[in-house]
N, C-alpha and C positions, 0 to 999 in steps of 0.2 A: 504494500500500500504506500502510495506516495502522494504528498500534497502537491497539487499542480496549480492551485490558485486560492487566494484568500481575499475576499472583498466584502462589501456591504451586504451582499446576498448570502454569504456563508463561506464555508471552506469546502473546496472541491478536491476530491481525491481520485486517483486512478488505482484500481485493484485488478489483479489478475483473477481468473476464474477460481483458482485454488485458494486465494486469499478471501474471496467472497464466501466460498463454501466454509472455510475455517471460521470466519466471523459469524456466519449463521449458526454453525455448530456450537460454538462456545456460548452464544446468546441463548440457544435452546436449553442450556444447562441451568440457567438462572431460575430461581435463586438456589444457591448451593451452600451458603453458610447456614449451619443449623440455627434454629430459632433461639435456643438457649445459650448460644455462644457468647452473646454480649450481655453480661450481667450489668445491672444498674450500678452496683457498687460491690467491690470485693470485700469490703469491711462493714457494710451497713447491716446492723443487726436490729434495726428499729422494728417496732411492732407492725408497721405498714410496709415492710420490705417486700413481702410477697405480692401485695397489691400493687406496689409501685413497679415491680418487675413485670407483672402481668400487663400493666399499662404500657411499659416500654415495648414489650413484645407485640402488643396490639398495634402500636404506632409503627413499629418496624414492618409488620405484616402489611399494613396499609401502604406504606412507602414502597415496599417491594411490589405490591399489586399495581400501584401507579407507575412505577418504573417499567415493569414488564409490559403494561399496556402501551406506554409511550414508545418503548424500544421496538416492540413488535409492529406497531403502526408505522414506525420509522422505516424498518427494513422491508415491510410488506406493502408499502405504498406503491401502487402501480407506477411504473416508469421512474421510480426512485433511482434504481441502478440502470443507467443508460449504457447500452452495448457500445463499446469502443474497441477498436482493434489495438492491441490484444487486450481483452478483458472488459472492464466496466469503469464508468465514471459515476461518482455519487457526490452530492452536495449536502452538507449538514450545517444547520445553524448552530451557534455557540451553545444554546440551551440543549439542543439535541446531542451534541458531543458530551455535555455534562451528564445527561441521562445514560448515555452509552458508557461513559467512564465508570459510573456507579455500578452498572450491571457487570462490566468487565472486572471491576475490582472485587465484587462479590464472588464471581466465579473463580477468580484467582485465589482469593483467600480460602474459599471453600475447597479448592483443589489442594492447596497447601495443607489444610487440615486433614483432608482425606489421605494425604501422603504421610501423615503422622507429625506434621509441623516440624520438618527438619530445620536444624540451625543453619544460619547463613554460612555459606562456604562448604557445607557438608551435603553431599548428594543424598537424596532419599533412597530408601530401599525399594527398588522397583520390582513389580511382579506383573503377571498377566492381568490381575484384577485392578491394579492402580496405575497402569501405564497411561491410560486415557487422561487421568488427572494430571499427570506430569506434562503431557502434551498441552492440555488446556491451560495449565499454569503458565507455560512458556508462550503460548499463542496470545493469551490475554496480556501478558507483560509486554509483548511486542506491539500490540495494538494500542495499549495504554501509553506507552512511550511515544509512539508516533502521534497520537491524538494530542497529548500534552505538549509535544514539541510544536505542533501546528498552532496551538493556543499561545505559544511563546513561553511555556513553562519549561525550565531546564533544571537539571539536578545540580545541587551545589557540590563543590569538591568535598566538603565536610560529609555530605550524605553518601557519596560514592565510596569513601574510605571505609 
């Protein structure tokens, strides 16, 4: 996927057929992060902790439903992906990229969790059962990096180390 133009109408990218298929595949995995993964607090032992956690999970479920609706509409919109040789051209508005980033990040984190949450710099233990999660993690990371770069977001040297 390559940014070919950014203007007032949006960000236009060129994708090869295999990139388009990979994008659709990882989007289809959403949501992948388990509901109970994000506790409201690790130390909150208040009387209403369970009720507050339930509210958080309800809000996250609503957000996921909304993100899924937006992203599916985004990729399934007729003529969204215009055939160009070789591949496709697609234009996203900034808000659409932000929805897409949220979905990709969820799939990436969910894949990382499915791989056992390996430490940075240490490869996960791969098997037939979890190989797809490794591929999804890498594909999502590549798309996220490209989309963030198109928005002008770059990693700091401190973050890379």
